[in-house]
C-alpha positions as CSV (number, residue, x, y, z in Angstrom):
1,M,-47.9,62.8,23.2
2,F,-45.2,65.5,24.4
3,T,-43.2,63.1,25.8
4,Y,-43.5,60.5,22.9
5,Y,-42.2,62.9,20.7
6,S,-39.0,64.4,23.0
7,L,-38.0,61.0,23.2
8,F,-38.4,60.4,19.5
9,A,-37.4,63.7,18.4
10,S,-33.7,63.0,20.9
11,T,-33.6,59.8,19.0
12,I,-33.5,61.0,15.6
13,F,-31.3,64.4,16.1
14,L,-28.4,62.1,17.9
15,S,-29.0,59.4,15.3
16,S,-28.4,62.1,12.8
17,F,-25.5,64.2,14.6
18,L,-23.4,60.9,14.7
19,L,-24.7,60.1,10.6
20,F,-23.0,63.0,9.2
21,Q,-19.8,64.0,12.0
22,V,-18.8,60.6,11.4
23,Q,-18.4,61.7,7.6
24,P,-15.6,64.1,7.9
25,L,-14.1,62.2,11.1
26,I,-13.4,59.2,9.0
27,G,-12.6,61.1,5.9
28,K,-10.2,62.7,7.4
29,H,-8.6,60.0,9.1
30,I,-8.2,57.4,5.9
31,L,-6.7,61.0,3.8
32,P,-3.1,60.3,4.6
33,W,-3.1,57.0,3.1
34,Y,-4.5,57.7,-0.3
35,G,-2.0,60.9,-0.4
36,G,-4.2,63.8,0.1
37,S,-6.1,63.4,-2.9
38,S,-9.6,65.6,-3.0
39,A,-10.7,62.7,-4.5
40,V,-10.6,60.5,-1.4
41,W,-13.6,62.6,0.1
42,V,-15.4,62.8,-3.0
43,T,-15.3,58.3,-3.3
44,A,-16.3,58.9,0.5
45,L,-19.4,61.1,-0.6
46,F,-20.5,58.2,-2.8
47,F,-20.3,55.6,-0.5
48,F,-22.5,57.6,1.9
49,M,-24.5,58.2,-0.6
50,V,-24.9,54.5,-1.2
51,A,-24.9,53.2,2.2
52,L,-27.7,56.0,3.2
53,A,-29.9,54.5,0.7
54,L,-29.4,51.3,1.4
55,G,-30.7,52.0,5.1
56,Y,-33.7,53.7,3.3
57,I,-34.0,50.5,1.5
58,Y,-33.6,48.0,5.0
59,A,-36.1,50.5,6.5
60,L,-38.8,49.9,3.8
61,W,-38.2,46.3,4.3
62,L,-38.8,46.7,8.1
63,S,-41.3,48.5,7.4
64,R,-43.3,45.5,6.2
65,F,-43.5,43.7,10.1
66,K,-45.1,44.9,12.6
67,T,-43.7,47.9,14.9
68,L,-42.5,45.9,17.6
69,T,-41.0,43.3,14.9
70,Q,-39.5,46.1,13.7
71,A,-38.2,47.8,16.8
72,I,-36.8,44.6,18.3
73,V,-35.0,43.5,14.6
74,H,-33.3,47.5,14.3
75,L,-32.3,47.1,18.2
76,F,-30.2,44.2,17.9
77,F,-28.3,45.2,14.6
78,I,-28.0,48.3,16.5
79,L,-26.4,46.2,20.3
80,L,-24.6,44.3,17.5
81,V,-22.9,47.6,15.9
82,V,-21.9,48.4,19.4
83,V,-20.1,45.4,20.4
84,Q,-18.4,45.5,17.3
85,T,-17.0,48.9,18.1
86,I,-15.6,48.2,21.6
87,Y,-14.3,45.1,19.9
88,H,-12.4,47.4,17.6
89,A,-11.2,50.1,19.9
90,K,-9.2,47.1,21.5
91,F,-7.3,47.1,18.3
92,W,-7.4,50.4,16.6
93,P,-7.0,53.5,18.1
94,S,-10.5,54.6,18.5
95,G,-13.5,52.2,17.8
96,I,-13.7,53.9,13.9
97,T,-10.1,54.8,13.3
98,P,-8.1,51.9,12.5
99,N,-4.5,52.0,11.6
100,L,-3.4,51.5,8.4
101,E,-1.9,48.1,8.9
102,S,-5.4,46.9,9.9
103,I,-6.6,47.7,6.7
104,A,-6.3,45.2,3.2
105,T,-5.9,47.9,0.8
106,I,-6.4,47.3,-3.0
107,A,-4.3,48.6,-5.7
108,D,-7.3,50.6,-7.3
109,P,-7.4,53.5,-5.0
110,T,-11.3,54.1,-5.3
111,W,-12.3,50.2,-4.8
112,S,-9.8,50.8,-1.8
113,V,-11.1,53.4,-0.2
114,F,-14.8,52.0,-0.7
115,V,-13.6,49.0,1.1
116,T,-12.0,50.7,3.5
117,L,-15.3,52.3,4.3
118,I,-17.2,49.1,4.7
119,V,-15.2,47.6,6.8
120,V,-14.7,50.6,9.3
121,I,-18.3,52.2,9.2
122,G,-20.4,50.8,6.7
123,L,-23.1,48.8,9.0
124,P,-23.0,51.5,11.5
125,F,-23.9,54.2,8.7
126,V,-26.4,51.7,7.0
127,L,-28.5,51.6,10.5
128,L,-27.9,54.8,11.5
129,S,-29.5,56.1,8.5
130,S,-32.3,54.2,8.4
131,T,-33.6,55.7,12.0
132,S,-34.8,58.9,10.7
133,S,-37.4,56.9,8.4
134,L,-38.3,54.1,10.5
135,L,-39.0,56.5,14.0
136,Q,-41.2,58.8,11.9
137,L,-43.3,55.7,11.0
138,W,-43.1,54.4,14.2
139,Y,-44.3,58.1,16.0
140,N,-47.3,58.2,13.1
141,R,-48.8,55.1,14.2
142,L,-48.3,55.6,17.7
143,S,-49.4,59.1,18.5
144,K,-52.1,59.1,14.5
145,E,-49.9,62.8,13.8
146,E,-48.0,63.7,10.8
147,P,-44.1,63.6,11.8
148,F,-42.5,65.7,9.2
149,A,-41.7,67.9,12.2
150,L,-39.4,64.8,13.5
151,Y,-37.8,65.0,9.8
152,S,-36.7,68.4,10.3
153,I,-35.2,67.7,13.4
154,S,-33.4,65.2,11.3
155,N,-31.8,67.6,9.2
156,I,-31.1,70.0,12.3
157,G,-29.2,67.2,13.8
158,S,-27.3,66.3,10.9
159,L,-26.3,70.0,10.0
160,F,-25.3,70.2,13.6
161,G,-22.6,67.2,13.4
162,L,-21.4,68.5,10.3
163,L,-20.9,72.1,11.1
164,S,-19.8,71.2,14.4
165,Y,-16.9,69.2,13.0
166,P,-14.8,71.7,11.5
167,I,-15.6,74.6,14.6
168,L,-15.7,72.6,17.5
169,F,-14.2,68.9,17.9
170,E,-11.5,69.1,14.8
171,P,-10.0,72.3,16.7
172,L,-10.1,71.2,20.4
173,L,-9.9,67.1,20.0
174,S,-7.9,64.8,18.4
175,T,-8.9,62.5,16.0
176,Y,-8.6,59.3,17.8
177,V,-10.6,61.1,21.0
178,Q,-13.3,62.1,18.6
179,G,-14.2,58.5,17.7
180,D,-14.2,57.6,21.2
181,W,-16.6,60.5,21.8
182,W,-18.4,59.3,18.7
183,T,-18.6,55.6,20.0
184,F,-20.1,56.8,23.6
185,G,-22.7,58.9,21.2
186,L,-23.6,55.9,19.6
187,A,-23.7,54.0,23.0
188,I,-26.3,56.8,24.4
189,Y,-28.2,56.5,21.3
190,L,-28.5,52.9,22.1
191,G,-30.2,53.7,25.5
192,L,-32.6,55.8,23.8
193,L,-33.6,53.2,21.2
194,C,-34.0,50.8,24.3
195,S,-36.5,53.5,26.1
196,I,-38.7,53.6,23.0
197,I,-39.1,50.2,22.5
198,F,-40.0,49.7,26.1
199,T,-42.8,52.9,25.0
200,L,-43.7,50.3,22.1
201,I,-44.1,47.3,24.2
202,Y,-46.7,49.1,27.0
203,D,-48.6,50.9,24.5
204,N,-51.5,48.7,23.9
205,S,-52.6,49.3,21.0
206,L,-49.0,48.3,19.3
207,T,-48.6,45.3,21.2
208,S,-51.6,43.9,20.0
209,E,-51.2,45.1,16.5
210,K,-52.1,43.0,14.0
211,V,-50.5,43.8,10.1
212,D,-50.5,41.4,7.4
213,K,-47.1,40.4,6.4
214,T,-48.0,42.5,2.9
215,M,-49.8,45.5,4.4
216,S,-47.4,48.0,4.9
217,Y,-45.4,47.6,2.0
218,K,-48.8,47.9,0.1
219,V,-49.2,51.1,1.6
220,A,-46.1,52.4,1.2
221,T,-47.0,52.0,-2.5
222,K,-50.0,53.3,-2.8
223,G,-50.8,56.2,-5.1
224,V,-46.9,55.8,-6.0
225,G,-46.7,55.1,-9.5
226,Y,-43.1,53.9,-11.6
227,R,-43.6,57.6,-13.0
228,R,-43.8,59.3,-9.9
229,F,-40.9,57.6,-8.3
230,F,-38.4,58.0,-11.0
231,I,-39.1,61.9,-11.6
232,W,-38.6,62.2,-7.5
233,T,-35.3,60.1,-8.1
234,G,-34.0,62.0,-11.2
235,V,-34.5,65.4,-9.9
236,A,-33.3,64.1,-6.6
237,S,-29.5,63.2,-8.3
238,I,-29.6,66.8,-9.7
239,P,-28.5,68.6,-5.9
240,V,-26.1,65.5,-5.3
241,M,-24.5,65.9,-8.7
242,V,-23.9,69.6,-7.7
243,L,-22.7,69.1,-4.1
244,L,-20.2,66.3,-5.6
245,S,-18.9,68.4,-8.4
246,G,-18.6,71.9,-6.4
247,T,-16.5,70.1,-3.6
248,T,-14.2,68.5,-5.9
249,F,-13.6,71.8,-7.6
250,M,-13.1,73.7,-4.4
251,T,-11.1,71.0,-2.6
252,T,-8.9,70.5,-5.6
253,A,-8.4,74.3,-6.2
254,I,-8.2,75.1,-2.7
255,A,-7.5,72.6,-0.3
256,P,-8.8,68.6,0.3
257,I,-10.0,69.4,3.9
258,P,-12.7,69.0,6.0
259,L,-13.5,72.5,6.3
260,L,-14.2,72.6,2.7
261,W,-16.1,68.8,2.7
262,V,-18.7,70.5,5.5
263,G,-19.8,73.9,3.6
264,P,-21.3,72.2,0.7
265,L,-22.7,69.5,2.5
266,A,-24.1,71.5,5.3
267,L,-25.7,73.8,2.5
268,Y,-27.2,70.4,1.2
269,L,-28.9,69.7,4.6
270,G,-29.9,73.6,5.2
271,S,-32.1,73.1,2.1
272,F,-33.8,70.4,3.3
273,I,-34.1,71.8,6.6
274,W,-35.6,75.1,5.1
275,T,-37.7,73.3,2.2
276,F,-39.3,71.1,4.4
277,R,-40.5,73.4,7.1
278,E,-44.2,73.2,7.7
279,R,-45.5,76.0,5.5
280,T,-48.6,76.0,3.0
281,Q,-46.8,78.0,-0.1
282,P,-43.7,77.4,-1.8
283,L,-41.1,80.1,-2.9
284,Q,-42.3,81.4,-6.4
285,L,-40.8,78.8,-8.4
286,E,-39.7,81.1,-11.5
287,F,-37.7,83.8,-8.4
288,N,-35.9,80.5,-7.6
289,E,-35.1,80.3,-11.0
290,G,-33.7,83.3,-11.6
291,I,-31.8,83.0,-8.4
292,V,-30.0,80.3,-9.8
293,I,-29.0,81.7,-13.5
294,S,-27.4,84.7,-11.6
295,L,-25.7,82.5,-9.1
296,G,-25.1,79.9,-11.7
297,L,-23.1,82.2,-13.9
298,M,-20.9,84.0,-11.5
299,A,-20.0,80.4,-10.1
300,V,-19.3,79.1,-13.8
301,V,-17.2,82.6,-14.7
302,L,-15.1,82.3,-11.4
303,S,-14.1,78.5,-11.9
304,S,-12.6,79.2,-14.9
305,L,-10.5,82.1,-13.8
306,G,-7.3,81.6,-12.5
307,V,-6.3,83.7,-9.6
308,V,-9.3,84.8,-7.7
309,P,-9.3,85.8,-4.0
310,V,-10.4,82.5,-1.8
311,F,-12.8,84.4,-0.3
312,V,-15.2,85.6,-3.2
313,T,-14.4,81.9,-4.8
314,I,-15.7,79.9,-1.6
315,I,-18.8,82.4,-1.0
316,T,-20.1,82.4,-4.9
317,I,-19.5,78.8,-5.1
318,H,-21.5,78.2,-2.4
319,L,-24.1,80.1,-2.9
320,S,-25.1,79.2,-6.4
321,L,-24.9,75.4,-4.9
322,F,-27.2,76.4,-2.7
323,S,-29.7,78.0,-5.6
324,V,-29.3,74.4,-7.3
325,F,-30.2,72.7,-4.3
326,H,-33.4,74.8,-3.1
327,W,-34.5,74.8,-6.7
328,C,-35.1,71.2,-6.5
329,H,-36.0,70.6,-3.1
330,E,-38.9,72.6,-3.4
331,Y,-40.4,70.5,-6.4
332,L,-39.9,67.4,-4.0
333,Y,-41.4,69.3,-1.1
334,F,-44.6,70.0,-2.7
335,T,-44.7,66.2,-4.9
336,K,-44.6,64.6,-1.4
337,P,-46.2,61.9,-0.5
338,E,-49.0,61.4,2.3
339,A,-46.9,60.2,5.3
340,E,-47.7,56.6,5.0
341,N,-46.0,56.9,1.6
342,L,-42.8,58.2,3.4
343,T,-40.1,55.2,3.3
344,I,-40.9,54.8,-0.5
345,F,-40.0,58.8,-0.8
346,Y,-36.9,58.6,1.0
347,V,-35.8,55.4,-0.8
348,A,-36.1,57.5,-4.0
349,L,-34.8,60.4,-2.6
350,S,-31.6,58.2,-1.5
351,I,-31.6,56.0,-4.9
352,G,-31.2,59.5,-6.6
353,G,-28.2,60.4,-4.5
354,V,-26.9,57.2,-5.7
355,V,-27.4,57.6,-9.1
356,G,-25.8,61.2,-9.3
357,S,-22.9,60.7,-7.0
358,L,-22.2,57.8,-9.5
359,L,-22.7,59.7,-12.8
360,I,-20.1,62.2,-11.5
361,K,-17.6,59.6,-10.0
362,I,-17.9,57.8,-13.4
363,S,-17.4,61.0,-15.4
364,G,-14.6,62.2,-13.6
365,L,-12.8,58.7,-14.2
366,Y,-13.7,57.9,-17.8
367,L,-15.3,59.9,-19.2
368,L,-14.5,63.9,-19.2
369,V,-10.9,64.6,-18.7
370,L,-10.9,67.9,-18.3
371,P,-12.5,69.0,-14.7
372,I,-15.5,70.4,-16.1
373,E,-18.6,68.9,-14.6
374,L,-19.2,71.6,-12.3
375,D,-19.5,74.4,-15.3
376,I,-21.7,71.6,-17.2
377,I,-24.1,71.1,-14.7
378,L,-24.5,74.8,-13.8
379,S,-24.8,75.6,-17.1
380,G,-27.5,72.6,-18.5
381,S,-29.3,73.8,-15.6
382,I,-29.1,77.4,-16.7
383,L,-30.4,76.5,-20.1
384,F,-33.3,74.3,-19.4
385,I,-34.5,77.2,-17.3
386,L,-34.3,79.5,-20.3
387,Y,-35.5,76.9,-22.4
388,R,-38.8,77.2,-19.6
389,W,-38.7,81.1,-20.3
390,Y,-38.9,80.9,-23.5
391,K,-41.9,78.7,-23.5
392,S,-43.9,80.7,-20.9
393,A,-42.5,83.7,-19.4
394,P,-42.1,84.4,-15.6
395,I,-44.8,86.1,-13.9
396,F,-43.0,88.5,-12.2
397,L,-41.2,90.0,-15.4
398,S,-42.8,93.6,-16.3
399,P,-45.2,93.0,-19.3
400,K,-42.8,95.0,-21.3
401,I,-40.0,92.6,-20.8
402,K,-42.5,89.6,-20.9
403,N,-42.9,90.2,-24.7
404,H,-39.6,89.3,-25.6
405,V,-38.3,87.3,-23.0
406,G,-38.1,84.4,-25.8
407,K,-35.5,86.3,-27.8
408,Y,-33.5,87.4,-24.1
409,A,-33.7,83.6,-23.6
410,I,-32.5,82.7,-26.9
411,A,-29.3,85.6,-27.0
412,L,-28.5,84.3,-23.4
413,A,-28.4,80.6,-24.1
414,T,-26.3,82.0,-26.9
415,I,-23.6,83.2,-25.0
416,I,-23.4,80.5,-22.5
417,C,-23.1,78.3,-25.0
418,A,-20.4,80.5,-26.8
419,L,-18.4,80.9,-23.4
420,G,-18.6,77.1,-22.6
421,V,-16.8,76.3,-26.2
422,N,-14.4,79.1,-26.0
423,Y,-13.2,78.1,-22.4
424,I,-12.5,74.7,-23.7
425,Y,-10.9,76.0,-26.8
426,L,-8.6,77.6,-24.5
427,L,-8.0,74.9,-22.0
428,D,-6.9,73.0,-25.2
429,L,-5.3,75.6,-27.3
430,N,-1.9,75.0,-26.1
431,T,-2.3,71.5,-24.8
432,L,0.1,68.8,-25.3
433,D,-1.1,66.2,-23.5
434,Q,-3.7,65.7,-20.4
435,A,-4.9,63.2,-18.4
436,R,-6.9,62.6,-15.0
437,N,-7.2,59.8,-12.8
438,F,-7.9,59.1,-9.1
439,F,-5.4,62.3,-8.1
440,G,-7.0,64.4,-10.7
441,Y,-6.1,66.2,-13.4
442,K,-2.6,67.0,-15.3
443,A,-2.1,68.9,-18.5
444,I,0.9,69.6,-20.4
445,V,0.8,73.2,-21.9
446,S,3.1,75.0,-24.2
447,Y,3.1,79.0,-23.5
448,E,5.3,81.8,-23.5
449,Q,6.5,83.5,-19.8
450,K,8.8,86.4,-19.7
451,G,10.0,86.0,-23.3
452,V,10.8,82.2,-23.6
453,T,8.9,79.4,-24.7
454,V,8.3,76.8,-21.3
455,Q,6.3,73.3,-21.3
456,S,4.5,72.9,-18.2
457,M,2.9,70.5,-16.1
458,Q,-0.4,71.5,-14.6
459,H,-2.4,70.0,-12.1
460,G,-5.9,71.7,-11.6
461,K,-4.8,75.4,-11.8
462,T,-1.3,74.8,-10.3
463,N,2.0,75.2,-11.8
464,H,3.9,72.0,-11.0
465,G,7.3,72.6,-12.7
466,F,7.9,73.7,-16.5
467,Q,11.1,73.3,-18.7
468,V,12.3,76.0,-21.3
469,M,12.6,75.7,-24.6
470,K,15.3,77.2,-26.8
471,D,15.6,76.6,-30.7
472,G,13.2,73.7,-30.3
473,L,15.4,71.6,-27.7
474,L,14.4,71.5,-24.2
475,Q,16.5,73.0,-21.5
476,V,18.1,71.5,-18.2
477,E,18.6,74.0,-15.6
478,P,16.9,75.4,-12.7
479,S,13.2,76.9,-13.2
480,S,10.3,77.1,-11.9
481,Y,9.7,77.1,-8.1
482,Y,13.6,75.6,-7.9
483,G,15.8,78.1,-9.4
484,T,19.2,79.2,-8.2
485,T,18.1,82.2,-6.0
486,S,15.4,80.5,-4.6
487,G,15.2,78.6,-1.1
488,I,15.9,74.9,-2.3
489,G,18.4,76.9,-4.8
490,K,20.3,78.1,-2.1
491,A,20.3,74.8,0.1
492,I,21.5,73.1,-2.7
493,S,24.5,75.7,-3.6
494,Y,25.5,75.0,0.2
495,L,25.3,71.0,-0.2
496,R,27.5,71.5,-3.5
497,E,30.1,73.7,-1.5
498,I,30.8,71.1,1.5
499,K,29.4,67.5,-0.4
500,K,32.5,67.2,-3.2
501,E,31.9,63.5,-3.6
502,G,28.3,64.4,-4.6
503,I,24.9,64.6,-3.1
504,K,22.0,62.1,-1.5
505,V,18.8,63.9,-2.0
506,A,15.4,62.6,-1.7
507,V,12.4,64.1,-3.2
508,I,8.7,63.7,-2.0
509,G,6.7,64.9,-5.2
510,L,7.7,64.3,-8.9
511,G,5.8,67.2,-11.0
512,A,8.0,68.2,-14.2
513,G,10.9,66.6,-12.1
514,S,12.4,70.3,-12.1
515,L,14.7,69.4,-9.2
516,A,17.1,67.2,-11.0
517,A,18.2,70.5,-12.7
518,H,20.2,70.8,-10.0
519,C,22.0,66.9,-10.4
520,V,25.7,66.7,-11.4
521,D,27.4,63.5,-11.5
522,R,27.4,61.4,-8.9
523,D,24.4,62.8,-7.2
524,E,21.8,60.2,-6.1
525,F,18.1,61.8,-6.3
526,T,15.3,59.6,-5.4
527,F,11.6,60.8,-6.2
528,V,8.6,59.4,-4.6
529,E,5.7,60.5,-6.5
530,I,2.1,58.8,-5.5
531,D,0.2,59.3,-8.7
532,P,1.5,57.1,-11.8
533,Q,0.3,59.3,-14.9
534,V,2.4,62.2,-13.1
535,I,5.7,59.9,-13.8
536,F,4.2,58.8,-17.0
537,L,4.1,62.2,-17.9
538,T,7.3,63.5,-16.7
539,Q,9.2,61.1,-18.6
540,K,7.5,61.7,-22.2
541,Y,7.7,65.5,-22.3
542,F,10.7,66.4,-19.8
543,T,14.0,65.7,-19.9
544,Y,15.3,66.6,-16.7
545,L,15.4,62.8,-14.8
546,E,17.3,61.5,-18.2
547,S,19.8,64.2,-17.8
548,C,20.3,63.2,-14.2
549,S,22.2,59.7,-14.4
550,G,21.8,59.3,-10.1
551,A,17.7,59.6,-10.9
552,E,15.4,57.2,-9.7
553,V,11.5,57.6,-9.4
554,I,9.9,55.4,-6.8
555,M,5.9,55.0,-7.3
556,G,4.0,55.4,-3.5
557,D,3.1,58.0,-1.2
558,G,6.3,59.5,0.2
559,R,6.3,59.6,3.8
560,L,5.4,55.6,3.6
561,T,7.9,55.1,1.0
562,L,10.4,56.9,3.4
563,Q,9.4,54.6,6.2
564,N,9.8,51.9,4.5
565,I,13.5,52.7,3.3
566,K,14.1,53.2,7.2
567,N,12.9,50.1,8.0
568,K,14.4,47.8,5.0
569,N,18.0,50.1,4.9
570,P,18.2,51.5,8.9
571,G,21.9,53.2,7.5
572,T,20.0,55.2,4.8
573,L,21.0,58.9,5.2
574,Y,20.3,61.8,2.9
575,D,21.9,65.6,2.7
576,A,18.4,67.0,1.7
577,I,15.1,65.5,1.9
578,I,12.9,67.9,0.5
579,L,8.8,68.0,0.7
580,D,7.6,69.4,-2.7
581,A,4.4,67.0,-2.9
582,Y,0.8,69.0,-4.0
583,A,-2.3,68.0,-4.3
584,D,-3.1,71.1,-6.7
585,D,-2.2,73.9,-4.1
586,M,-1.9,71.6,-1.0
587,V,0.6,70.0,0.5
588,P,-0.8,67.0,2.0
589,V,-1.4,67.7,5.6
590,H,0.2,63.9,6.6
591,L,3.7,64.7,5.0
592,M,3.8,68.0,7.2
593,T,2.9,66.8,10.7
594,K,5.4,66.7,13.8
595,E,5.3,62.8,13.2
596,A,6.3,63.0,9.4
597,I,9.5,65.8,10.6
598,A,10.6,63.0,13.1
599,L,10.7,60.9,10.2
600,Y,12.5,63.4,8.1
601,K,15.0,63.9,10.9
602,N,15.9,60.6,11.6
603,L,16.8,59.9,7.9
604,L,18.8,63.1,7.6
605,K,22.4,63.4,7.8
606,E,23.8,65.8,10.6
607,D,24.9,68.6,7.7
608,G,21.5,67.9,6.1
609,I,18.7,69.9,5.2
610,I,14.9,69.5,5.1
611,A,13.5,71.8,2.8
612,I,9.8,72.8,2.7
613,N,8.2,74.0,-0.4
614,I,5.3,76.5,1.3
615,S,4.3,78.2,-2.1
616,S,0.5,78.6,-2.0
617,R,-2.0,80.6,-3.4
618,Y,-4.9,79.6,-0.3
619,L,-2.8,79.0,2.3
620,D,-0.2,80.2,4.8
621,L,2.0,77.5,6.0
622,L,4.6,79.3,7.9
623,P,2.7,79.3,11.0
624,V,2.9,75.4,10.8
625,T,6.8,74.9,10.2
626,A,7.3,77.3,12.8
627,F,5.3,74.7,15.2
628,L,7.2,71.7,14.2
629,A,10.8,73.6,14.3
630,E,9.9,74.0,18.0
631,E,8.8,70.8,18.3
632,K,11.2,68.8,16.7
633,N,14.1,71.1,18.0
634,L,15.0,72.3,14.8
635,A,17.0,75.4,13.2
636,A,14.8,76.7,10.9
637,R,15.1,79.1,8.3
638,H,12.5,81.1,5.5
639,W,13.2,82.5,2.4
640,Y,10.5,84.3,0.0
641,D,12.0,85.1,-3.5
642,K,10.1,87.6,-4.7
643,K,11.8,88.5,-7.8
644,P,14.0,85.6,-9.0
645,S,17.1,86.2,-10.9
646,S,16.2,84.3,-13.9
647,P,13.6,84.4,-16.1
648,A,12.9,80.8,-16.3
649,S,12.1,80.8,-12.2
650,V,9.0,82.1,-10.6
651,A,8.4,83.8,-7.3
652,S,8.6,80.5,-4.5
653,Y,8.7,80.9,-0.7
654,W,10.6,77.8,0.7
655,V,11.3,76.4,4.7
656,M,14.7,75.2,5.8
657,F,15.5,72.7,8.7
658,A,18.7,72.2,9.7
659,L,20.1,69.9,13.0
660,S,22.1,72.8,13.8
661,E,22.0,76.3,13.5
662,E,26.0,76.7,12.2
663,I,24.2,75.6,9.1
664,F,22.7,78.6,8.4
665,I,26.0,80.9,8.8
666,D,26.8,80.0,5.8
667,D,27.3,82.9,3.2
668,N,24.9,80.9,1.1
669,F,21.8,81.9,4.0
670,A,23.2,85.4,4.4
671,E,19.3,86.8,3.1
672,V,17.6,84.2,4.3
673,E,15.1,84.9,7.6
674,T,14.8,83.6,10.9
675,F,11.7,82.6,13.0
676,I,13.1,84.8,16.4
677,D,10.6,87.5,15.6
678,Y,7.6,85.2,14.3
679,K,5.3,84.4,17.0
680,S,2.3,82.4,15.6
681,R,2.4,78.5,15.7
682,V,-0.4,76.0,14.6
683,K,-0.4,72.8,15.7
684,W,-0.2,70.2,13.0
685,T,0.0,66.2,14.5
686,D,-1.2,62.8,13.0
687,N,-4.2,62.5,15.1
688,Y,-4.8,66.9,15.1
689,S,-4.3,69.4,12.3
690,A,-6.8,72.4,12.3
691,I,-6.3,74.2,8.9
692,L,-8.8,77.2,9.4
693,P,-6.0,79.2,11.1
694,V,-4.3,78.6,7.9
695,I,-6.3,79.9,5.0
696,K,-5.8,83.2,3.2
697,L,-8.9,84.9,3.1
698,W,-7.9,87.6,1.1
């Protein structure tokens, strides 16, 4: 049976590897199509949960037939997928990385992402997700041995597929080459599956197997009542809700990148591997609960703070997520059914995943305006545990503490509720308006800064521009990151000196519209903004746009919109192209690639300037801009305005590109720094971008 086991283990490992490596690959590939929003990954995770459930249901349905019939049917579908992928490769850069033009988009971005994933990877994902449970069932019938070790191998393959993506494949290979290698792996999987089928054919016991069409289903449901099934489903939904809400928090507050997509999902799989290993004793339940309480409290506190070292935030959030994963998975492991009931057990877990991801999507789009899902779930878990402790004290506590554990539980629960109410109160205290959609949470906030009242637009925890108020009136003056001493302030001062007839400016990213404060008569300022809620809030609460007679707002992705302008009006040129589009604290990668800069360069006048706002708490984008300037043969300068002269301005970091070094000889750029002594370079192109080298860990 060693040969059988090796063959089955190899096939399951490869299928799981392909299943989980394609998730960050395809998520990253379609990310630019939707403005770089972190919601792309959360929506993709929802799709993957649904597809995983369909795969398990497919395996359950297939288990009703003879094992040989199952194998032949499954082989037919896998062969169909391989042919389909090879066919797509003739028209796409690779079999699973389509061009934007080849996919029909829908107005609602959530449904557009969902439909795109169905077309690109739907059938392959469903079939690969069914492999583990199918092959475990086949192996059990073939060898009469317990197949749970194969489940661990499946999770190990999944974990390796996830972790290898940001560590090996993303830094070393372009997206299109990754797609080619994935297709090659699918072909190898087909070969291994054929080998298993030949093994089944030559096994006399299976060739002559007589199975009633309803027998497998009856066996799969024997001893599994509705109550047990729904308990599995409910418990399985909790880790998924924590997974998605934790991922949303990190990819919104830090960056929508595969590196942060992979971490929580890898821990989710790691919890399965650790929990479902061969063993006889569980980790003490109360000890698990104590870990959830301590780490959950730390995570809730950190998630509510404004500025925390990124390394501390990432580690704490990941540890708290893992504690909840393990707490729930321990329960599932010790209530798991016998081997013949595996398929129904996996169906329950997968449906739990769909339920959990659906609840997070609904809450984010329709129920909760404030992005507090992670806080609610972690706080709810802690309160549930405290209730259990109130009813029955944990055995690992000392007798003295046990006598008062009920009082401690009530006190701690009261503190948690009070902190939660106070946190929400503080969020709403100075909030004039707020909104949330696919592109994230926005709020209009009024507060005091440097002795003046300001009205600010917040995206997540990041300031996206503000306007100073004096005597109850909003003042139109350069402020925030766009003061007169900032990099963009210097660039516009230079253009103003040489362009007496007015300047033509394209701005990617609207924010509060603060850049329009630099607009004067005869200027043309074209703002491109992908989020309709940002446009609405800006026009309602700020007066920058109405003060600029030449201001125009176009809704759409910045890069695609400029490309359309270039295609429709080839003669269009700008004096300045300003890149100020942020997904919370991160410039969407597709706006800062070599190909994107080439587009901006073609739209720039000879004496014009490309200005990029690289102010970020978490990312050092200077190495990326150094690479872009070198690749496109552009003169470049960078300027950190650490102490702006105006009290209405804040510290900002700008990089400026020009077609000629002569432009930066102007006195306006006397203080800015060159890249002459700056050696670090980080390559970003449309099909290659590594984020790890630019993360500020401290």
